[in-house]
PQR file of N, CA, C, O and H, with PARSE charges and radii, in Angstrom:
ATOM      1  N   UNK A   1       7.405   4.412  21.246 -0.4000 1.5000
ATOM      2  CA  UNK A   1       7.088   3.115  21.807 -0.0000 2.0000
ATOM      3  C   UNK A   1       8.136   2.121  21.320  0.5500 1.7000
ATOM      4  O   UNK A   1       8.315   1.922  20.119 -0.5500 1.4000
ATOM      5  N   UNK A   2       8.801   1.524  22.244 -0.4000 1.5000
ATOM      6  CA  UNK A   2       9.844   0.583  21.890 -0.0000 2.0000
ATOM      7  C   UNK A   2       9.369  -0.857  21.961  0.5500 1.7000
ATOM      8  O   UNK A   2       8.187  -1.134  22.165 -0.5500 1.4000
ATOM      9  H   UNK A   2       8.655   1.686  23.220  0.4000 1.0000
ATOM     10  N   UNK A   3      10.303  -1.753  21.790 -0.4000 1.5000
ATOM     11  CA  UNK A   3      10.025  -3.186  21.858 -0.0000 2.0000
ATOM     12  C   UNK A   3       9.924  -3.585  23.325  0.5500 1.7000
ATOM     13  O   UNK A   3      10.778  -3.202  24.125 -0.5500 1.4000
ATOM     14  H   UNK A   3      11.263  -1.528  21.624  0.4000 1.0000
ATOM     15  N   UNK A   4       8.887  -4.353  23.695 -0.4000 1.5000
ATOM     16  CA  UNK A   4       8.772  -4.782  25.096 -0.0000 2.0000
ATOM     17  C   UNK A   4       9.980  -5.612  25.523  0.5500 1.7000
ATOM     18  O   UNK A   4      10.528  -6.385  24.737 -0.5500 1.4000
ATOM     19  H   UNK A   4       8.193  -4.664  23.045  0.4000 1.0000
ATOM     20  N   UNK A   5      10.378  -5.439  26.759 -0.4000 1.5000
ATOM     21  CA  UNK A   5      11.512  -6.172  27.298 -0.0000 2.0000
ATOM     22  C   UNK A   5      11.080  -7.484  27.968  0.5500 1.7000
ATOM     23  O   UNK A   5      11.916  -8.310  28.337 -0.5500 1.4000
ATOM     24  H   UNK A   5       9.933  -4.811  27.397  0.4000 1.0000
ATOM     25  N   UNK A   6       9.766  -7.659  28.117 -0.4000 1.5000
ATOM     26  CA  UNK A   6       9.223  -8.864  28.728 -0.0000 2.0000
ATOM     27  C   UNK A   6       8.202  -9.481  27.779  0.5500 1.7000
ATOM     28  O   UNK A   6       7.764  -8.843  26.822 -0.5500 1.4000
ATOM     29  H   UNK A   6       9.088  -6.988  27.818  0.4000 1.0000
ATOM     30  N   UNK A   7       7.830 -10.722  28.053 -0.4000 1.5000
ATOM     31  CA  UNK A   7       6.807 -11.382  27.245 -0.0000 2.0000
ATOM     32  C   UNK A   7       5.492 -10.615  27.339  0.5500 1.7000
ATOM     33  O   UNK A   7       5.164 -10.026  28.369 -0.5500 1.4000
ATOM     34  H   UNK A   7       8.186 -11.241  28.830  0.4000 1.0000
ATOM     35  N   UNK A   8       4.745 -10.640  26.223 -0.4000 1.5000
ATOM     36  CA  UNK A   8       3.462  -9.958  26.168 -0.0000 2.0000
ATOM     37  C   UNK A   8       2.404 -10.987  25.805  0.5500 1.7000
ATOM     38  O   UNK A   8       2.610 -11.807  24.911 -0.5500 1.4000
ATOM     39  H   UNK A   8       5.012 -11.118  25.387  0.4000 1.0000
ATOM     40  N   UNK A   9       1.280 -10.945  26.494 -0.4000 1.5000
ATOM     41  CA  UNK A   9       0.171 -11.847  26.200 -0.0000 2.0000
ATOM     42  C   UNK A   9      -0.915 -11.062  25.475  0.5500 1.7000
ATOM     43  O   UNK A   9      -1.339 -10.002  25.934 -0.5500 1.4000
ATOM     44  H   UNK A   9       1.113 -10.278  27.220  0.4000 1.0000
ATOM     45  N   UNK A  10      -1.356 -11.584  24.356 -0.4000 1.5000
ATOM     46  CA  UNK A  10      -2.405 -10.935  23.576 -0.0000 2.0000
ATOM     47  C   UNK A  10      -3.674 -11.763  23.642  0.5500 1.7000
ATOM     48  O   UNK A  10      -3.639 -12.990  23.548 -0.5500 1.4000
ATOM     49  H   UNK A  10      -1.012 -12.445  23.983  0.4000 1.0000
ATOM     50  N   UNK A  11      -4.781 -11.082  23.804 -0.4000 1.5000
ATOM     51  CA  UNK A  11      -6.063 -11.783  23.846 -0.0000 2.0000
ATOM     52  C   UNK A  11      -6.478 -12.163  22.422  0.5500 1.7000
ATOM     53  O   UNK A  11      -5.978 -11.582  21.459 -0.5500 1.4000
ATOM     54  H   UNK A  11      -4.809 -10.085  23.880  0.4000 1.0000
ATOM     55  N   UNK A  12      -7.373 -13.118  22.282 -0.4000 1.5000
ATOM     56  CA  UNK A  12      -7.860 -13.482  20.946 -0.0000 2.0000
ATOM     57  C   UNK A  12      -8.470 -12.295  20.205  0.5500 1.7000
ATOM     58  O   UNK A  12      -8.331 -12.195  18.986 -0.5500 1.4000
ATOM     59  H   UNK A  12      -7.780 -13.590  23.064  0.4000 1.0000
ATOM     60  N   UNK A  13      -9.148 -11.388  20.927 -0.4000 1.5000
ATOM     61  CA  UNK A  13      -9.731 -10.208  20.281 -0.0000 2.0000
ATOM     62  C   UNK A  13      -8.658  -9.285  19.714  0.5500 1.7000
ATOM     63  O   UNK A  13      -8.815  -8.741  18.621 -0.5500 1.4000
ATOM     64  H   UNK A  13      -9.261 -11.469  21.917  0.4000 1.0000
ATOM     65  N   UNK A  14      -7.569  -9.111  20.457 -0.4000 1.5000
ATOM     66  CA  UNK A  14      -6.475  -8.268  19.994 -0.0000 2.0000
ATOM     67  C   UNK A  14      -5.799  -8.905  18.780  0.5500 1.7000
ATOM     68  O   UNK A  14      -5.470  -8.213  17.817 -0.5500 1.4000
ATOM     69  H   UNK A  14      -7.442  -9.554  21.345  0.4000 1.0000
ATOM     70  N   UNK A  15      -5.597 -10.198  18.825 -0.4000 1.5000
ATOM     71  CA  UNK A  15      -4.988 -10.894  17.688 -0.0000 2.0000
ATOM     72  C   UNK A  15      -5.884 -10.777  16.460  0.5500 1.7000
ATOM     73  O   UNK A  15      -5.388 -10.541  15.358 -0.5500 1.4000
ATOM     74  H   UNK A  15      -5.865 -10.760  19.607  0.4000 1.0000
ATOM     75  N   UNK A  16      -7.174 -10.935  16.627 -0.4000 1.5000
ATOM     76  CA  UNK A  16      -8.114 -10.801  15.505 -0.0000 2.0000
ATOM     77  C   UNK A  16      -8.069  -9.389  14.927  0.5500 1.7000
ATOM     78  O   UNK A  16      -8.083  -9.212  13.709 -0.5500 1.4000
ATOM     79  H   UNK A  16      -7.578 -11.126  17.522  0.4000 1.0000
ATOM     80  N   UNK A  17      -8.016  -8.390  15.799 -0.4000 1.5000
ATOM     81  CA  UNK A  17      -7.945  -7.005  15.348 -0.0000 2.0000
ATOM     82  C   UNK A  17      -6.653  -6.737  14.572  0.5500 1.7000
ATOM     83  O   UNK A  17      -6.678  -6.094  13.523 -0.5500 1.4000
ATOM     84  H   UNK A  17      -8.005  -8.534  16.789  0.4000 1.0000
ATOM     85  N   UNK A  18      -5.533  -7.228  15.086 -0.4000 1.5000
ATOM     86  CA  UNK A  18      -4.251  -7.065  14.388 -0.0000 2.0000
ATOM     87  C   UNK A  18      -4.269  -7.771  13.040  0.5500 1.7000
ATOM     88  O   UNK A  18      -3.762  -7.242  12.050 -0.5500 1.4000
ATOM     89  H   UNK A  18      -5.513  -7.751  15.938  0.4000 1.0000
ATOM     90  N   UNK A  19      -4.851  -8.961  13.001 -0.4000 1.5000
ATOM     91  CA  UNK A  19      -4.942  -9.717  11.754 -0.0000 2.0000
ATOM     92  C   UNK A  19      -5.764  -8.942  10.719  0.5500 1.7000
ATOM     93  O   UNK A  19      -5.392  -8.869   9.548 -0.5500 1.4000
ATOM     94  H   UNK A  19      -5.262  -9.391  13.805  0.4000 1.0000
ATOM     95  N   UNK A  20      -6.869  -8.376  11.158 -0.4000 1.5000
ATOM     96  CA  UNK A  20      -7.726  -7.605  10.255 -0.0000 2.0000
ATOM     97  C   UNK A  20      -6.994  -6.362   9.741  0.5500 1.7000
ATOM     98  O   UNK A  20      -7.061  -6.046   8.554 -0.5500 1.4000
ATOM     99  H   UNK A  20      -7.171  -8.435  12.109  0.4000 1.0000
ATOM    100  N   UNK A  21      -6.297  -5.661  10.637 -0.4000 1.5000
ATOM    101  CA  UNK A  21      -5.559  -4.455  10.237 -0.0000 2.0000
ATOM    102  C   UNK A  21      -4.437  -4.787   9.271  0.5500 1.7000
ATOM    103  O   UNK A  21      -4.214  -4.054   8.307 -0.5500 1.4000
ATOM    104  H   UNK A  21      -6.243  -5.919  11.602  0.4000 1.0000
ATOM    105  N   UNK A  22      -3.726  -5.881   9.513 -0.4000 1.5000
ATOM    106  CA  UNK A  22      -2.658  -6.290   8.591 -0.0000 2.0000
ATOM    107  C   UNK A  22      -3.226  -6.680   7.231  0.5500 1.7000
ATOM    108  O   UNK A  22      -2.629  -6.380   6.198 -0.5500 1.4000
ATOM    109  H   UNK A  22      -3.907  -6.477  10.295  0.4000 1.0000
ATOM    110  N   UNK A  23      -4.370  -7.342   7.229 -0.4000 1.5000
ATOM    111  CA  UNK A  23      -5.023  -7.703   5.971 -0.0000 2.0000
ATOM    112  C   UNK A  23      -5.416  -6.467   5.178  0.5500 1.7000
ATOM    113  O   UNK A  23      -5.224  -6.417   3.963 -0.5500 1.4000
ATOM    114  H   UNK A  23      -4.855  -7.586   8.069  0.4000 1.0000
ATOM    115  N   UNK A  24      -5.969  -5.461   5.868 -0.4000 1.5000
ATOM    116  CA  UNK A  24      -6.335  -4.203   5.206 -0.0000 2.0000
ATOM    117  C   UNK A  24      -5.097  -3.510   4.640  0.5500 1.7000
ATOM    118  O   UNK A  24      -5.131  -2.968   3.536 -0.5500 1.4000
ATOM    119  H   UNK A  24      -6.124  -5.502   6.855  0.4000 1.0000
ATOM    120  N   UNK A  25      -4.007  -3.533   5.405 -0.4000 1.5000
ATOM    121  CA  UNK A  25      -2.774  -2.900   4.956 -0.0000 2.0000
ATOM    122  C   UNK A  25      -2.219  -3.612   3.716  0.5500 1.7000
ATOM    123  O   UNK A  25      -1.815  -2.963   2.752 -0.5500 1.4000
ATOM    124  H   UNK A  25      -3.980  -3.974   6.302  0.4000 1.0000
ATOM    125  N   UNK A  26      -2.203  -4.957   3.750 -0.4000 1.5000
ATOM    126  CA  UNK A  26      -1.732  -5.717   2.585 -0.0000 2.0000
ATOM    127  C   UNK A  26      -2.573  -5.392   1.357  0.5500 1.7000
ATOM    128  O   UNK A  26      -2.039  -5.212   0.263 -0.5500 1.4000
ATOM    129  H   UNK A  26      -2.532  -5.484   4.534  0.4000 1.0000
ATOM    130  N   UNK A  27      -3.880  -5.318   1.540 -0.4000 1.5000
ATOM    131  CA  UNK A  27      -4.790  -5.025   0.435 -0.0000 2.0000
ATOM    132  C   UNK A  27      -4.484  -3.641  -0.153  0.5500 1.7000
ATOM    133  O   UNK A  27      -4.428  -3.484  -1.373 -0.5500 1.4000
ATOM    134  H   UNK A  27      -4.314  -5.464   2.429  0.4000 1.0000
ATOM    135  N   UNK A  28      -4.290  -2.650   0.701 -0.4000 1.5000
ATOM    136  CA  UNK A  28      -3.996  -1.295   0.232 -0.0000 2.0000
ATOM    137  C   UNK A  28      -2.671  -1.226  -0.513  0.5500 1.7000
ATOM    138  O   UNK A  28      -2.580  -0.604  -1.571 -0.5500 1.4000
ATOM    139  H   UNK A  28      -4.335  -2.777   1.692  0.4000 1.0000
ATOM    140  N   UNK A  29      -1.643  -1.865   0.041 -0.4000 1.5000
ATOM    141  CA  UNK A  29      -0.332  -1.862  -0.623 -0.0000 2.0000
ATOM    142  C   UNK A  29      -0.433  -2.555  -1.978  0.5500 1.7000
ATOM    143  O   UNK A  29       0.098  -2.056  -2.970 -0.5500 1.4000
ATOM    144  H   UNK A  29      -1.717  -2.370   0.900  0.4000 1.0000
ATOM    145  N   UNK A  30      -1.107  -3.694  -2.026 -0.4000 1.5000
ATOM    146  CA  UNK A  30      -1.256  -4.403  -3.298 -0.0000 2.0000
ATOM    147  C   UNK A  30      -2.016  -3.569  -4.324  0.5500 1.7000
ATOM    148  O   UNK A  30      -1.678  -3.584  -5.508 -0.5500 1.4000
ATOM    149  H   UNK A  30      -1.538  -4.100  -1.220  0.4000 1.0000
ATOM    150  N   UNK A  31      -3.038  -2.844  -3.880 -0.4000 1.5000
ATOM    151  CA  UNK A  31      -3.777  -1.981  -4.812 -0.0000 2.0000
ATOM    152  C   UNK A  31      -2.870  -0.920  -5.418  0.5500 1.7000
ATOM    153  O   UNK A  31      -2.901  -0.689  -6.627 -0.5500 1.4000
ATOM    154  H   UNK A  31      -3.313  -2.832  -2.919  0.4000 1.0000
ATOM    155  N   UNK A  32      -2.062  -0.274  -4.581 -0.4000 1.5000
ATOM    156  CA  UNK A  32      -1.162   0.767  -5.089 -0.0000 2.0000
ATOM    157  C   UNK A  32      -0.084   0.184  -5.996  0.5500 1.7000
ATOM    158  O   UNK A  32       0.267   0.789  -7.008 -0.5500 1.4000
ATOM    159  H   UNK A  32      -2.036  -0.462  -3.599  0.4000 1.0000
ATOM    160  N   UNK A  33       0.438  -0.976  -5.645 -0.4000 1.5000
ATOM    161  CA  UNK A  33       1.439  -1.609  -6.507 -0.0000 2.0000
ATOM    162  C   UNK A  33       0.840  -1.996  -7.857  0.5500 1.7000
ATOM    163  O   UNK A  33       1.502  -1.889  -8.889 -0.5500 1.4000
ATOM    164  H   UNK A  33       0.153  -1.468  -4.822  0.4000 1.0000
ATOM    165  N   UNK A  34      -0.402  -2.440  -7.846 -0.4000 1.5000
ATOM    166  CA  UNK A  34      -1.078  -2.777  -9.095 -0.0000 2.0000
ATOM    167  C   UNK A  34      -1.242  -1.536  -9.969  0.5500 1.7000
ATOM    168  O   UNK A  34      -1.021  -1.590 -11.178 -0.5500 1.4000
ATOM    169  H   UNK A  34      -0.940  -2.527  -7.007  0.4000 1.0000
ATOM    170  N   UNK A  35      -1.625  -0.428  -9.359 -0.4000 1.5000
ATOM    171  CA  UNK A  35      -1.756   0.816 -10.121 -0.0000 2.0000
ATOM    172  C   UNK A  35      -0.419   1.215 -10.747  0.5500 1.7000
ATOM    173  O   UNK A  35      -0.360   1.601 -11.915 -0.5500 1.4000
ATOM    174  H   UNK A  35      -1.804  -0.384  -8.376  0.4000 1.0000
ATOM    175  N   UNK A  36       0.650   1.117  -9.956 -0.4000 1.5000
ATOM    176  CA  UNK A  36       1.964   1.503 -10.472 -0.0000 2.0000
ATOM    177  C   UNK A  36       2.433   0.573 -11.588  0.5500 1.7000
ATOM    178  O   UNK A  36       2.956   1.040 -12.600 -0.5500 1.4000
ATOM    179  H   UNK A  36       0.601   0.803  -9.007  0.4000 1.0000
ATOM    180  N   UNK A  37       2.254  -0.725 -11.418 -0.4000 1.5000
ATOM    181  CA  UNK A  37       2.710  -1.651 -12.458 -0.0000 2.0000
ATOM    182  C   UNK A  37       1.851  -1.522 -13.716  0.5500 1.7000
ATOM    183  O   UNK A  37       2.354  -1.684 -14.827 -0.5500 1.4000
ATOM    184  H   UNK A  37       1.829  -1.104 -10.596  0.4000 1.0000
ATOM    185  N   UNK A  38       0.569  -1.234 -13.549 -0.4000 1.5000
ATOM    186  CA  UNK A  38      -0.295  -1.007 -14.710 -0.0000 2.0000
ATOM    187  C   UNK A  38       0.133   0.244 -15.458  0.5500 1.7000
ATOM    188  O   UNK A  38       0.151   0.262 -16.689 -0.5500 1.4000
ATOM    189  H   UNK A  38       0.161  -1.102 -12.646  0.4000 1.0000
ATOM    190  N   UNK A  39       0.475   1.282 -14.722 -0.4000 1.5000
ATOM    191  CA  UNK A  39       0.949   2.510 -15.363 -0.0000 2.0000
ATOM    192  C   UNK A  39       2.241   2.258 -16.129  0.5500 1.7000
ATOM    193  O   UNK A  39       2.408   2.763 -17.239 -0.5500 1.4000
ATOM    194  H   UNK A  39       0.460   1.267 -13.722  0.4000 1.0000
ATOM    195  N   UNK A  40       3.158   1.484 -15.551 -0.4000 1.5000
ATOM    196  CA  UNK A  40       4.409   1.181 -16.260 -0.0000 2.0000
ATOM    197  C   UNK A  40       4.145   0.421 -17.566  0.5500 1.7000
ATOM    198  O   UNK A  40       4.774   0.683 -18.591 -0.5500 1.4000
ATOM    199  H   UNK A  40       3.023   1.074 -14.649  0.4000 1.0000
ATOM    200  N   UNK A  41       3.218  -0.508 -17.506 -0.4000 1.5000
ATOM    201  CA  UNK A  41       2.873  -1.265 -18.720 -0.0000 2.0000
ATOM    202  C   UNK A  41       2.243  -0.349 -19.766  0.5500 1.7000
ATOM    203  O   UNK A  41       2.521  -0.471 -20.959 -0.5500 1.4000
ATOM    204  H   UNK A  41       2.707  -0.721 -16.673  0.4000 1.0000
ATOM    205  N   UNK A  42       1.401   0.562 -19.312 -0.4000 1.5000
ATOM    206  CA  UNK A  42       0.798   1.520 -20.237 -0.0000 2.0000
ATOM    207  C   UNK A  42       1.865   2.403 -20.870  0.5500 1.7000
ATOM    208  O   UNK A  42       1.809   2.692 -22.065 -0.5500 1.4000
ATOM    209  H   UNK A  42       1.175   0.661 -18.343  0.4000 1.0000
ATOM    210  N   UNK A  43       2.845   2.833 -20.062 -0.4000 1.5000
ATOM    211  CA  UNK A  43       3.936   3.647 -20.597 -0.0000 2.0000
ATOM    212  C   UNK A  43       4.690   2.909 -21.702  0.5500 1.7000
ATOM    213  O   UNK A  43       5.087   3.509 -22.700 -0.5500 1.4000
ATOM    214  H   UNK A  43       2.890   2.598 -19.091  0.4000 1.0000
ATOM    215  N   UNK A  44       4.882   1.611 -21.516 -0.4000 1.5000
ATOM    216  CA  UNK A  44       5.580   0.823 -22.539 -0.0000 2.0000
ATOM    217  C   UNK A  44       4.770   0.750 -23.831  0.5500 1.7000
ATOM    218  O   UNK A  44       5.320   0.847 -24.928 -0.5500 1.4000
ATOM    219  H   UNK A  44       4.559   1.124 -20.705  0.4000 1.0000
ATOM    220  N   UNK A  45       3.469   0.580 -23.686 -0.4000 1.5000
ATOM    221  CA  UNK A  45       2.617   0.395 -24.866 -0.0000 2.0000
ATOM    222  C   UNK A  45       2.202   1.703 -25.529  0.5500 1.7000
ATOM    223  O   UNK A  45       2.023   1.760 -26.746 -0.5500 1.4000
ATOM    224  H   UNK A  45       3.023   0.502 -22.794  0.4000 1.0000
ATOM    225  N   UNK A  46       2.051   2.754 -24.723 -0.4000 1.5000
ATOM    226  CA  UNK A  46       1.606   4.044 -25.255 -0.0000 2.0000
ATOM    227  C   UNK A  46       2.477   5.163 -24.679  0.5500 1.7000
ATOM    228  O   UNK A  46       2.065   5.856 -23.749 -0.5500 1.4000
ATOM    229  H   UNK A  46       2.197   2.707 -23.735  0.4000 1.0000
ATOM    230  N   UNK A  47       3.660   5.334 -25.223 -0.4000 1.5000
ATOM    231  CA  UNK A  47       4.558   6.370 -24.690 -0.0000 2.0000
ATOM    232  C   UNK A  47       3.948   7.772 -24.737  0.5500 1.7000
ATOM    233  O   UNK A  47       4.310   8.631 -23.934 -0.5500 1.4000
ATOM    234  H   UNK A  47       3.995   4.771 -25.979  0.4000 1.0000
ATOM    235  N   UNK A  48       3.031   8.006 -25.667 -0.4000 1.5000
ATOM    236  CA  UNK A  48       2.412   9.332 -25.765 -0.0000 2.0000
ATOM    237  C   UNK A  48       1.484   9.640 -24.582  0.5500 1.7000
ATOM    238  O   UNK A  48       1.099  10.793 -24.390 -0.5500 1.4000
ATOM    239  H   UNK A  48       2.737   7.308 -26.320  0.4000 1.0000
ATOM    240  N   UNK A  49       1.127   8.639 -23.799 -0.4000 1.5000
ATOM    241  CA  UNK A  49       0.238   8.835 -22.644 -0.0000 2.0000
ATOM    242  C   UNK A  49       0.999   9.182 -21.367  0.5500 1.7000
ATOM    243  O   UNK A  49       0.386   9.441 -20.331 -0.5500 1.4000
ATOM    244  H   UNK A  49       1.440   7.702 -23.954  0.4000 1.0000
ATOM    245  N   UNK A  50       2.315   9.189 -21.436 -0.4000 1.5000
ATOM    246  CA  UNK A  50       3.116   9.387 -20.228 -0.0000 2.0000
ATOM    247  C   UNK A  50       2.782  10.706 -19.533  0.5500 1.7000
ATOM    248  O   UNK A  50       2.579  10.716 -18.319 -0.5500 1.4000
ATOM    249  H   UNK A  50       2.812   8.979 -22.277  0.4000 1.0000
ATOM    250  N   UNK A  51       2.720  11.796 -20.252 -0.4000 1.5000
ATOM    251  CA  UNK A  51       2.488  13.090 -19.612 -0.0000 2.0000
ATOM    252  C   UNK A  51       1.115  13.141 -18.939  0.5500 1.7000
ATOM    253  O   UNK A  51       0.993  13.685 -17.841 -0.5500 1.4000
ATOM    254  H   UNK A  51       2.884  11.788 -21.239  0.4000 1.0000
ATOM    255  N   UNK A  52       0.099  12.596 -19.564 -0.4000 1.5000
ATOM    256  CA  UNK A  52      -1.229  12.576 -18.948 -0.0000 2.0000
ATOM    257  C   UNK A  52      -1.232  11.724 -17.686  0.5500 1.7000
ATOM    258  O   UNK A  52      -1.824  12.104 -16.676 -0.5500 1.4000
ATOM    259  H   UNK A  52       0.198  12.154 -20.456  0.4000 1.0000
ATOM    260  N   UNK A  53      -0.565  10.565 -17.746 -0.4000 1.5000
ATOM    261  CA  UNK A  53      -0.533   9.669 -16.601 -0.0000 2.0000
ATOM    262  C   UNK A  53       0.295  10.250 -15.457  0.5500 1.7000
ATOM    263  O   UNK A  53      -0.061  10.081 -14.291 -0.5500 1.4000
ATOM    264  H   UNK A  53      -0.084  10.257 -18.567  0.4000 1.0000
ATOM    265  N   UNK A  54       1.382  10.924 -15.774 -0.4000 1.5000
ATOM    266  CA  UNK A  54       2.207  11.507 -14.718 -0.0000 2.0000
ATOM    267  C   UNK A  54       1.423  12.523 -13.912  0.5500 1.7000
ATOM    268  O   UNK A  54       1.578  12.600 -12.693 -0.5500 1.4000
ATOM    269  H   UNK A  54       1.671  11.061 -16.722  0.4000 1.0000
ATOM    270  N   UNK A  55       0.588  13.301 -14.571 -0.4000 1.5000
ATOM    271  CA  UNK A  55      -0.232  14.276 -13.850 -0.0000 2.0000
ATOM    272  C   UNK A  55      -1.145  13.587 -12.840  0.5500 1.7000
ATOM    273  O   UNK A  55      -1.308  14.072 -11.721 -0.5500 1.4000
ATOM    274  H   UNK A  55       0.462  13.239 -15.561  0.4000 1.0000
ATOM    275  N   UNK A  56      -1.734  12.473 -13.224 -0.4000 1.5000
ATOM    276  CA  UNK A  56      -2.665  11.790 -12.308 -0.0000 2.0000
ATOM    277  C   UNK A  56      -1.944  10.957 -11.247  0.5500 1.7000
ATOM    278  O   UNK A  56      -2.553  10.578 -10.247 -0.5500 1.4000
ATOM    279  H   UNK A  56      -1.601  12.079 -14.134  0.4000 1.0000
ATOM    280  N   UNK A  57      -0.657  10.669 -11.450 -0.4000 1.5000
ATOM    281  CA  UNK A  57       0.080   9.840 -10.500 -0.0000 2.0000
ATOM    282  C   UNK A  57       0.849  10.653  -9.467  0.5500 1.7000
ATOM    283  O   UNK A  57       1.436  10.077  -8.552 -0.5500 1.4000
ATOM    284  H   UNK A  57      -0.163  10.978 -12.263  0.4000 1.0000
ATOM    285  N   UNK A  58       0.860  11.958  -9.588 -0.4000 1.5000
ATOM    286  CA  UNK A  58       1.683  12.760  -8.677 -0.0000 2.0000
ATOM    287  C   UNK A  58       1.215  12.674  -7.227  0.5500 1.7000
ATOM    288  O   UNK A  58       2.007  12.917  -6.317 -0.5500 1.4000
ATOM    289  H   UNK A  58       0.383  12.426 -10.332  0.4000 1.0000
ATOM    290  N   UNK A  59      -0.048  12.336  -6.991 -0.4000 1.5000
ATOM    291  CA  UNK A  59      -0.526  12.239  -5.618 -0.0000 2.0000
ATOM    292  C   UNK A  59      -0.389  10.833  -5.044  0.5500 1.7000
ATOM    293  O   UNK A  59      -0.689  10.636  -3.866 -0.5500 1.4000
ATOM    294  H   UNK A  59      -0.691  12.138  -7.731  0.4000 1.0000
ATOM    295  N   UNK A  60       0.046   9.859  -5.817 -0.4000 1.5000
ATOM    296  CA  UNK A  60       0.144   8.479  -5.338 -0.0000 2.0000
ATOM    297  C   UNK A  60       1.142   8.286  -4.190  0.5500 1.7000
ATOM    298  O   UNK A  60       0.810   7.579  -3.239 -0.5500 1.4000
ATOM    299  H   UNK A  60       0.290  10.019  -6.773  0.4000 1.0000
ATOM    300  N   UNK A  61       2.338   8.870  -4.224 -0.4000 1.5000
ATOM    301  CA  UNK A  61       3.256   8.633  -3.099 -0.0000 2.0000
ATOM    302  C   UNK A  61       2.655   9.067  -1.762  0.5500 1.7000
ATOM    303  O   UNK A  61       2.852   8.400  -0.747 -0.5500 1.4000
ATOM    304  H   UNK A  61       2.608   9.444  -4.997  0.4000 1.0000
ATOM    305  N   UNK A  62       1.927  10.178  -1.761 -0.4000 1.5000
ATOM    306  CA  UNK A  62       1.302  10.631  -0.514 -0.0000 2.0000
ATOM    307  C   UNK A  62       0.219   9.640  -0.077  0.5500 1.7000
ATOM    308  O   UNK A  62       0.108   9.342   1.113 -0.5500 1.4000
ATOM    309  H   UNK A  62       1.767  10.720  -2.586  0.4000 1.0000
ATOM    310  N   UNK A  63      -0.570   9.131  -1.004 -0.4000 1.5000
ATOM    311  CA  UNK A  63      -1.607   8.166  -0.660 -0.0000 2.0000
ATOM    312  C   UNK A  63      -0.981   6.879  -0.127  0.5500 1.7000
ATOM    313  O   UNK A  63      -1.480   6.308   0.843 -0.5500 1.4000
ATOM    314  H   UNK A  63      -0.480   9.373  -1.970  0.4000 1.0000
ATOM    315  N   UNK A  64       0.086   6.423  -0.737 -0.4000 1.5000
ATOM    316  CA  UNK A  64       0.747   5.196  -0.293 -0.0000 2.0000
ATOM    317  C   UNK A  64       1.323   5.395   1.100  0.5500 1.7000
ATOM    318  O   UNK A  64       1.189   4.525   1.960 -0.5500 1.4000
ATOM    319  H   UNK A  64       0.491   6.887  -1.525  0.4000 1.0000
ATOM    320  N   UNK A  65       1.964   6.536   1.327 -0.4000 1.5000
ATOM    321  CA  UNK A  65       2.554   6.812   2.630 -0.0000 2.0000
ATOM    322  C   UNK A  65       1.479   6.873   3.714  0.5500 1.7000
ATOM    323  O   UNK A  65       1.669   6.353   4.813 -0.5500 1.4000
ATOM    324  H   UNK A  65       2.073   7.243   0.629  0.4000 1.0000
ATOM    325  N   UNK A  66       0.348   7.512   3.397 -0.4000 1.5000
ATOM    326  CA  UNK A  66      -0.753   7.604   4.369 -0.0000 2.0000
ATOM    327  C   UNK A  66      -1.297   6.225   4.684  0.5500 1.7000
ATOM    328  O   UNK A  66      -2.227   6.095   5.480 -0.5500 1.4000
ATOM    329  H   UNK A  66       0.195   7.934   2.504  0.4000 1.0000
TER
END
């Protein structure tokens, strides 16, 4: 699906739906970024926890991509 070559009119319902979906996406991205930044801070404070945390973080890139 490419970019429309002509003007497109969106109904208020479609705009509301897009707004809601973008809000959900922002929320999900922020949640994952918070997890990653928290893990980095933990690594700084407790270097001995790195191996345990790495095991639990290996599935995060797939979750973020999804």
